[in-house]
N, C-alpha and C positions, 0 to 999 in steps of 0.2 A: 702320411699325416698331412692334413690340410693346413694346419696352423701350428705354431710353436707352443707346445703345452706349458713350457716354463714361463714364457711371456704372459700367457693367459692366466696362469696361477698367480703371477706377480700382480697383474692387473686386478684380479679378484681381491687379493690381499690389500692393495692400496684403496680400492673402492670401499671395502669393509672398514678399513681404518678411518677413512675420511667420514663415512656416515656415522661410525661409532662416536667419533669426537663431536659431530654435530648433534647427535641425539643426547649425548651426555651433557653438553652445554645447555641444550634445551631443557633437560630435566632439572638442572641446577636452577634455572630461572622459573620453574613451575613444578615444585616437588609433588604436587597433587597428581601430576600426570605420570603415574608409576609405569605405564606401558613404555615410556621413553627409556626408562632405566632397564626394563626387561629386554627391549630390543637392543640397547647398547651392550648389555651383558652378553646376550646371545651372539651378537656380531663379533665381540671380542674373542669368544671361543671359536667361532667360525674362522676368524682371521688367523688365530694361532694354529688351528688345524690345517689350514691351507698353506701357511708358512712352513709347517713341518713337512708337508708333501713336496713343497717347492725345494726344500733343503735336501730332500732325499736324492735329488738329481737323477743321474743315469742309473745309479744302483737301486737295489730293491731290498726292503726289509719288511717282512710281514708285521713285525712289532710296531714299526713306525706307521705303517698303513693303518693298523688297528687303532692306535692311539689317535691318529689324525682324524679318522672317520668317527671315532668315539666323541672327540671334541666337537666335531661339526654336528653330529646328531644331537648332542646335549645343547649346543648353541641354537639349533633350529627348534628345539623344545622351548627354549626361552622366547624365541620369536613367536611361536604359537601362543605361549602364555601372554605375550604382549598384545597379540591380536584379540584375545579374550578381554584383556583389560581395556583395550581401545574401545571395545563395544560395551564397556561397563558390565561385563559378565563376571560372575564370581569365579575365582580360581580355587580349585580344590588341589592343594599342594600334593596330597597323597596320589591323586590321579596323574598330575603332571610328572611327578617323580617316577611313578610306575611306568609311564610311557617311555621316559628317558632311559631308566635302568633296564626295562624290558628289551628295548631295541638294542642297546649296547650289549646286553647279556647274550641275546640270540646271535648277534654278529660275532661276539667273542668266542662263543662255542664253536662256530665254524672255523675261525682262525686257529683255535687251539687244536682242533681235529686235523689241521693241516690243509684245509680247503679254503685257502685265502681268496680264491675267485668267488666261491659261494658266499664268504663273508662280505666281499665287496658288493655282490649283488644284493645281499640283505641290507647293507648300508645304504645303497642307492634307493632301494624300495622304501626304507625308513625315512630318508630325506624327502622322497616324493610324497609320502603320506603326510608328513608334518607340513610341507608346503601347501598341499591340497587342503588340509584342515585349516590352515591360516587363511587361505583364499576363501574358504567356505564362510568364515566369520565375516569377511568383508562383503561377500555376496549377500548374506542374510541381512547385513546392516546397511545395504545400499540406499534405503529410503532416506537416510540422513543427508547424503549428497550423492545422487544417483550416478553421475558420470565418473567422478574420481573413485568412488568405492568400487564401481564396476571395473574400471581400469586396473585398480589394485588387485581385485579378484582374478582378473584375466592374467596379470603378470605372475601372480602366485601360481595359477594353474599352468601357465606355460613353463615356468621353472620346474614345477612338479613333473610335467611331462618329459622334460629334458633329462631328469634323473631316471625316469622309467626307461627312456631310450638307452641310457648307460647300462642298466641292468639287463635289458633285452639283448644288447649287442654282446655282452659277455656270455649270456645263456646260449644265444644262437651260435656263437663260436666255440661253445663247449669249454670255455676257460674256467674250469672248476678249481684249478690250482694256478696261481700266477707266479711268474718269475720276474716280472717287471710291472711297474705301474701301468694300468690300462692306457692305451694310446690308440684311439680309433675315431671314426667320424662322429660317433655319439658323444665321446668325451669333448670333442671340439665344439659341438653344438651346445652341450651342457655348460661349458666354460663361458661361451659367449652369452648364453641365456642367463647365467648367474650374474654376470657383469651388468647386463641390461636390467635384470630383476632387482638387484641391490640398488642400482642408481634410480630406476623408475619408482619402485615401491617406496624408497626412502624419500624422494622428492615429493611424491604425492601425499605420503603420510604426514610429512612435515607441513605441507600446505593445508591439509585437512585439519591438523592440530591447531594451526594458526587461526583458521576460520572458526573452529570450535571455540578457541579461547576468546576471540572477538565477540562471538555470540554470548559466551558466558559472562564477559565483562558488561555487555549491554544489558543482560538480564539482571545482573547485580545492581546496575545503576537504576533500574526500573522497579526493583523489588525491595520491599521492607525486609531487612535481615532477620528480624525477630519472628515475624508471622508468615513470611513468604508470600504475603499478599502484594498487590501492586502498591507502590508508594504514591504520595501526593503528586509528584512530578509526572509519573507514568499515567495516572488517571486523567490529569488535565491535558497532557499531550494527546491522549487518545480522543478526548471528547470536546476540547475547546474549539476545534475547527469544524464549522458547520453547525447544524441545528439538530437537537434531539428530536427524533420522530415522535408524533403524537402517541400517547400511551406509554411513554418511557417513564418508569418510576425511579426516583432517587430517594434513598432512605439514609438518613443520618443517624448514627448510633453514638451514644456517649455513656461509658461505664460509670455508674453512680458511685460517688464517694471513693474514687479510686485511690486518692491519697491515703485514706484510712487503711485500705487494703495493703498498700505499700508499707505503711508504718507498722502494721501488725505482722505481715508475712515477710517483710524485707523485699528488696528489689528483685531477687530471684523468684520469690513467690508471686510478686506482681507481674513479672514477665511470663510466668506460667499461666496466670489468669488471662493475659492478653493473647497468648498463643492458643489457649483453649477456646477463647471467644472467636478467634479467627477460624479455628476448625469448625465451630458451629456455623459460621457464615458459609464456608465452603459446602457443608453438608446440606444446607437449606436453599441453595440457589442452583440454577441450571449452568451447564458448562459454557453457554454463550453469554451469561451474565458477568458482571464485573464486581469485584470486591476489593477495597483498598483501605489501608490504614493511613489516615491523613496526618497523624501525629499524636503522640501521647496515648490517651485512651479513646480517641475519636476515630470512628470508622465510617465508611460510606459504601453503599451497595447501589448498583445501577441495574435495574431489571427492565427488560424490553417487553412490549406488548402486554401490559397488564392494566386492569382497571384500578381505581383508587382502593376499592374494597379488597381486591386480590393482593395488592401490594401491602396494605395494612395487615392482611392475614399472614403474609410472609414475615413481616416485622414482629407480629405478635407471637408467631411460632418460635422465632429466635429468642425473643424476650422471655417467654415461658421456659424454654429449654435452659437458658442461662441461669434463670432464677433457681432452678432445682439442681443445677450442676454442683458437684462436690469439689470444693476448693479448700486447700489448706492441708495440714498434717494432723497426725493423731494428737500432737501437742496443742494445736490451736487451729480452728477453722473459722472462716468468715463467710457471711452471706454475700452473694453477688447479685446485683440487679443492673439493668440497663434501661436507659430511656431512648426513645426513637421518634424521629419526625419524618413524615412521608410527604412527598410532593410529586405530582404527575405533570408531564409535559402537556401543554395545551393542544387544542384541536389542530392548530396550524403548525405545531412544533415550536420549540423555544431553544435559545442558547443554553448550554449546560450550566453556565454560571448563574443564570436566572432561576433555573429549577433548583439548583443546589442552595441558593440563597433562601428560597421558600422552604426547602427541607430543613435548613438550619433554623429558620424562624419557628417551624413546627416543633423541632427538637427543643428549642427554648420554651415553647409552650408546654411540652410534656414535663420538663424539669420544673417549671414554675408551678405546675399542677400537683407536684408531689413526687415526681420521679417514678421509676419502675412502671412505665406505661408507654403506649404508642399514641402519638397525636397525628391524625391524618385528615387535614382539612380537605374539602371537596376539590375536584380538579378545576384548573383554570380554563374557562370556556372561551375566553377571548384572548387572543395573542397580544 
C-alpha cells in the first residue's frame, strides 16, 4: 500500500466537512442559490459515509460497507442535483430519486447475495457515473465562464475516472467477495483525487457563485424591477458618453391618463399595464436596440440606423397595439392609449441628451394635440 488509507479517509472527511460548512453559510446569505444547499446536503452524506468507513478500521463488515457506500451514492446524487441547479436546469425529483434508489438497490442486491466485492464495484461505477454527469453539466455550461467551468468539468471527470479505476482493480483481481475493505493502488489514487476534487471543485464553484452574484447585483442596479427594462440610470450611463451616430432615433412614450388607470384598477392593475406595455416595446424593437423605463409611466426607446419615417412607423405600431390591448378584469376594464414623440440624431451626430430633449418636446406636442398619437418632427439637418 502506497499510502495510509486511514489518514486519507480522515483527510477526505475533514475536506468535506469544511466545504459543507462554507456552502451552508453561503446558502444562508443567499437563499435563492438552492444549489449551495444541495451540495452541502450531499457532502454531509458523503462525509458521514466516509467516517463510517474510517471507523471500520482493520475489521470488515459488509453491512457497514453497504451503508457507507449507500450514503456516499445518495450524497453524490445531491451533488449532481446541485450541478443541475447551478446551471438553472429544472430538477425532476422523481428522476433524481430514481437514480439514487436504483443505484443503492442494485448495489444492495449484490451485498445481500454475499458478493460484497461485486457490490463495491457497482458502488464505484455509480459514483463514477454521478461525478461524470455532474462534470457534464459544467462542460455544457462553460460558455458562462469558460476557464473555471472547464476546470470544474475536468476535476469532476478526473474524480469519476478514479472511481472507475477502483472498480477495475477489484474486477482484475477477481475480488468478487471481500474480507477486508479494498486497499490497493487504485484506492490510493481515488482517495487523493477525491481530496483534490472536493477542494478544487468547491473553491472554483464558490468563486463562480460570487462572480455570478456580483453580475446579478449589477443587473439589478441597472434594471427596472417591474418591467425588467433598463432603468434611467442604465440608459444614461450607456449613452451619455460620446455622440449618438447619425440616424439614431429616440422615442419618448407616455401612457395617457395613467392616474385614472391606477384609480380604477388599483396599483396592481396599474403595474400590470406598465408591464404589458414593456412587453410591447420588447416585441417591436430589435435585439440591439434599447428600451428603458425612465420612471412612472414614461418610457424611452433608442433605435439605431433609422429614418424619421421608419422610427415614426415603429412608434405608431406600438401605439396602435397598445390601444387595442385588453386591460382590466371582467369586473371593470379601461381603455389604454399612449402618446409618443420621435427625434432623430442629426447628420453629424448629437449628444444623447440633446436628442432626448427634442424627443421630449415632440412628446409634449403629441399630448398637447390630444394624446394617443405620435409626433415626429423632421430630422435635424445641422448639428
